N, C-alpha and C positions, 0 to 999 in steps of 0.2 A: 911846676906844675903838677908832676907827680908826685910832688913830697906832699905835697897839698892836700893831693886826692888821696892818697894814700890813710894819710893822717887823718882826715874827715873819712874814709872807710871803718878806722880801727878804733874811733869814737863812739860815730853809730853803732858797732859791732858791740863796745863795751855798754852801751846804755841798753841797748836791744836786750843783749844777755843779762842783764841785771837781774837780782834778785833779793829778794827782803826778806830775814827771818820774820814770822808773825807767830810765832809760838813754839816752846816745847814742853812736853811732861814726862816725867820721870816713875817708875816704878818704887815705891816703899826702898829696894834695895841700893835705888839711884841709879839704876841702869836707865837707860831714855826708854822712853813707851810712846813718843808720837813728836814729830817735829810739821808744823808748816811754813810753808813760805810761798811768797809769790814772786811772779817772773812776769812782768807785762799784765795782762787781763786773765792770768790764770792763776788758780789757787793751789799748787802741791800738796799734797801728804805725803808723809810716812809712815805707819806703824809697827811696832818692834814686837817679838814673846821679851819675856823678861833675859830669855837668855841671851839677846841680841842678836837673834836673829830678825830678819825682817819679815812682818806678818803681813801687811798689805801698800800699794802703792797706788794710790792716785791721783786726780787733778778735776778741778771743776772750775767754770770758765761761767761769769754771772748766774751763778750759783746751781749751774745747771754738770752732771758728770759729763765729761770731756778725754777723749784720745784711751790710752791703752789706761786697765786696768790690770793687775796682779795682784793676787794671794797664793801666799807660801805658807810649807810646814814649818813646825819649829825646828826642824834638821835642816831648811833651806832651799825643800825642794818645792817647783815649781807646781800650784795646785790645780790654778785659777787663773785664766788669760783673755779678759773682754773689752771689747770696744764700746767707744759713746763718739756720738756727734751731737752734739747740742740736747744732748739728754737725752738722746732717744739710742735704745741700742743699734750696733751697727757691726756690721763685720762679725769675721769668723771666733767664739769663744768657744775657747776650748778647757777640758777639764780634763784634771791627770790625777794617778792616786802616786802615794809618797814613797813608789818604784819607779816614779815617772815612767810609767806607760800610760796611756790614753786609754778615758772610759767613756767621755763624750765628744761630742763638737756640735755646735748651734752655727747655723748659718741665718744672720740679719740682713733684711733691705728694707732701707724704709722705716728702719725702728717697728719691722714685721718678719716673724720668724720667716726663713724661706725655707729651709734643711733641718732635720737634725739626726746623729749618725751616734750610737752607742756600740759600744766594744767590751768583747771578752777580758778576761783576768792576762793574757798574753798581748795586748792591744787586738787582736782580729779583729775586726768590721764584724758585728753580729746585727744590726738593725740600721737599719735606713728608711727614710719618710720626709716628701717634700708636702708643704702648707702651701 
C-alpha cells in the first residue's frame, strides 16, 4: 500500500510540474533571443540579450501577468523585480542600478499603489510617500 501511494504521489508530481516548450527565437548570430513554455495554466517566458545574459523573466495566466517578473542588465545585474496577481500590480516592486544599489521601491496592495520610496546613489532613503 505504501509503495502504491509513493508511486501515485511521484506520478502526480511529474504531471503537475510538466513543462511544454511553446517556442523559441534566436538572434541573427544564432544565440537564443527568447523562449516560451507552459507549465499548467501558466505561460512563462525568458528573453535574452545577444550576449546570452537573461534580459527578462515573467509569466502569464489566462492572458494576464502573474507572479514575479524580473528585468536584468546585459551584465546580469538585477534592475527591477515586480509582482502581479491576476494581472494587477501586487506586493513590493524594487528598482536597482547596475551597481546593485536600490533606486526605488513601490508597494502595491489590491492593485493600488500604497507607498513609494526613493534612494540616493549610495542606497540611502531620500524620500517616502504614502498613498
